[in-house]
N, C-alpha and C positions, 0 to 999 in steps of 0.2 A: 658153448652155451651163450644164450643171449641174456641181456639185462632186463628184458621185459618181464613184468609180473605175470604170473600164470593166471589165466582167467578161469575162474571156477563157475560152475552153474549157479544160477541165482540163489538157489536154496543153500548153496555152500558158500556164497559170497558174503563175507562178514559185513560189508557196507550196504547190503540190499535193504535192510530195515531202515537205515539212515536215509537212503534215497527215497524210500516210500514215505517216510515222515516228511522229508523235504518237499516232495511233490504235493503231499496233502496240505502242507503249510502254504505252499505257493498258490494252490487252488483257493485256500481260505483267504489269503491276502487279496487275490483278484476279486473274490466275492465281496469282501469287506470294502474294497475300493469302489466297486460298482454300487454297493448300498450307500456308501458315503456320497458319491456323485448324485445318486437319485435323491437322497435326503437334501443335499444342497440345492438341487434344482427345485424340489418341492418347497423349500423355504423361500427361495427367490420368487416362485409363483405366488405363494401366499402373500409375500411382501408387496408384489405388484398389484395383486387383487385388492389388498387392503388400501393401498394408495388410491386406486381407482374408486373404490367404494367411498373413501373419505372425500375425494374431490366431488363425486356425485352427490353425496350427502350434503356437502356445503352448498352446492348449486341448487339442489332440489328441496332443501329443507324449508325454503320460503314459499313453497308451492301453495299451501293453504292460505297463507297470508297474502300472497300475490293475487289469488282468486278474489279475495275480499277487496283488495285495493283496485283491481280492474273494474269491479262494480262501481266504485267511487269515481273512477275515470269516466265510466259510462254516464254517470249522473252529471258530471261537469259538461260532457259533450252534449247531452240532451238539453241542459240549461242554456248553453250557448246557441244551439240550433233553434231554440224556441224564440229567439229574438232576431227577426229578419234585419238585413242590413239597412233598409229604408227606415225602420223603426228606430234602430240604433242611431242613425245619423240625426234624426229629429228629436232624440231623447235629451232629457235634462243632463247637464254635465255630471251631476252626482250619479245618475244611473249609468252613464258611460264609464265613470270611474269604477263602479262596482263590477261592470262587465269586464273591464280591463283586468281587474283583480281576479275574477273568475278565470279568465284566459291565462293569466300568469300562473295561477295555482294549477290549472290543468297541465300546462307545459312542464312545470316543475315536477308534478306527479309522474308524468310520462318519462321524464329524464331520470328520475329516481328509480323507477321500475327498470329502465334500461341499464342503469348502473349495477343492478343486481341480477342481470341476465334475462329480464323479462322484456321482450320486444313485440311490437305489433306485427301481425301477419301482413305481409305485403300483398296487396291486391291491385297494384298499379298496372300490371301487365294485362289485366282483364281476363286472364285464363282461369277457368274454374278448376280447382284441384280438390277432389273429395277428401284428401288427407288433411287439408288446411281450411276448407270452406264447407259450410252447411247451407245447402240451397233451401230456402224457405218458401220460395214461390217462383213460378215461371211467368214471365211477362212477354208481351209482343216484342220481337227482336228490334224492330226499327232499323237502324243502320248497323246494329251489332250482329256478329256471327252467332248462330244458334249455339247454345251451351256456354256462352261467355258471360262474364259478370256484368250486370247492368247497374246494380246499386249495392252498396254495402250498408246493411241495416244496423249491424253491430260489429265493431272491430274485433278481430280475433287476436290472440296473444300466444306467443311461444315462450317457454322458459328453457333456456339452453337449446337443445335440439328436440325437445318434447313439446307437443301441443298442449297448451294450458287451456285454451278455449278456442273453438273454431270460429272463423268469421261467418256471421250470418249474412247471406247474400241473396239477391234475386238474380236469376239467370234468364238469358234470352231463350225463348222457345222458337220452334220453327214457325215460319210465316203462317198466319191464320188461314190463308187461302189453301194451304196444303193440308191442314188439319181437317179430318172428317167430322163434322158436327152432327151427322145423322146417326152416328153409332150409339 
């Protein structure tokens, strides 16, 4: 005779119920582990989303205020542009001092806006970008390529990576000789 225990059919095996309970418990543990991992991942996603929203809220919270301040910057620019260089050179020293003060205030305002993430739209490359510029007129091209920026009428501003206000520009049109005026 051998020392091996005799194998009974499952229905007659006294441990069959225990094995079934053990298998069910193992399945439940695996399911709970999966649920736990999913819950942890969801919590991490919520935390990341909240951090991103908090950062954006801090950056973009000043949007309305920045729009108002940009209007003030426009007024300073218009005031300075209204005094031609020849008039300024011939002006009374007191008038020159006032103009210097306006220039200093304009510079300080622009620097303060930049410190809070508000920057001027760059138009130095002369390329028209409809995402950043608003064409208000087409003018004869002269020596400029058609569709390029000829003049900046009003400076545009960005806040972070969003457009606060487009730059108002005039763009070069095709040569007048190629435009059909009889139409």
